[in-house]
C-alpha positions, 0 to 999 in steps of 0.5 A, spaced: 860 641 848 857 637 842 861 636 835 857 637 829 858 637 822 858 643 818 856 645 810 860 650 807 857 649 801 861 643 799 857 638 803 857 636 810 864 635 813 865 631 820 870 634 825 876 631 825 884 632 824 884 631 817 878 635 815 882 641 819 888 640 816 885 640 809 881 646 811 875 643 810 872 644 817 871 652 816 869 657 819 869 653 825 876 651 825 882 656 825 889 657 827 891 658 834 896 664 834 901 666 839 904 673 840 910 675 843 913 682 843 920 684 842 921 685 849 919 679 851 922 675 846 929 677 848 928 674 855 931 667 855 925 663 858 920 666 853 925 664 847 926 657 850 918 656 850 918 659 843 923 654 840 920 649 844 913 651 841 915 651 834 920 645 834 917 640 829 919 634 834 914 637 839 908 637 835 906 630 838 904 634 844 899 639 840 896 632 838 896 629 845 891 635 847 887 635 842 889 640 837 892 639 830 899 641 829 902 645 823 906 642 818 913 642 819 914 647 813 910 652 817 913 651 823 920 652 820 917 658 817 914 661 823 921 659 827 925 663 822 920 669 823 921 668 831 929 668 830 929 674 826 925 678 831 919 679 826 913 681 830 906 682 828 901 677 825 903 672 819 897 675 816 899 682 816 894 684 821 888 682 817 884 678 823 880 672 822 881 670 815 876 664 812 880 659 808 887 659 811 889 653 812 895 650 816 899 650 810 898 657 809 904 659 814 910 657 810 914 663 807 911 662 800 904 661 802 904 667 807 907 671 801 901 669 797 896 670 802 898 677 804 898 679 797 891 677 796 889 681 802 892 687 800 888 687 794 
């Protein structure tokens, strides 16, 4: 696979972690979602995996395999959703949404995005 620059209307942007984190490499970058249904979430091994997956201290593993980790505030917000048993998309089932940043997954920003999507 060959890395390419994209121009989403504001000049060419090279693919890099910073461009992804700043939502400048869109629409070719996007969040990776993990969905766990309520029955699976009750299983101890699934619960342990999700806690590991969402722990800010483990973001180093995400970087190691070539992905860009969510900011700590977003990881904490998503871990809270999991612990509360909230299921479904953080974006309210709207599928792919261009313009969503890695910072879109903290509680305050998710509420703002969901209200915009509802219009």
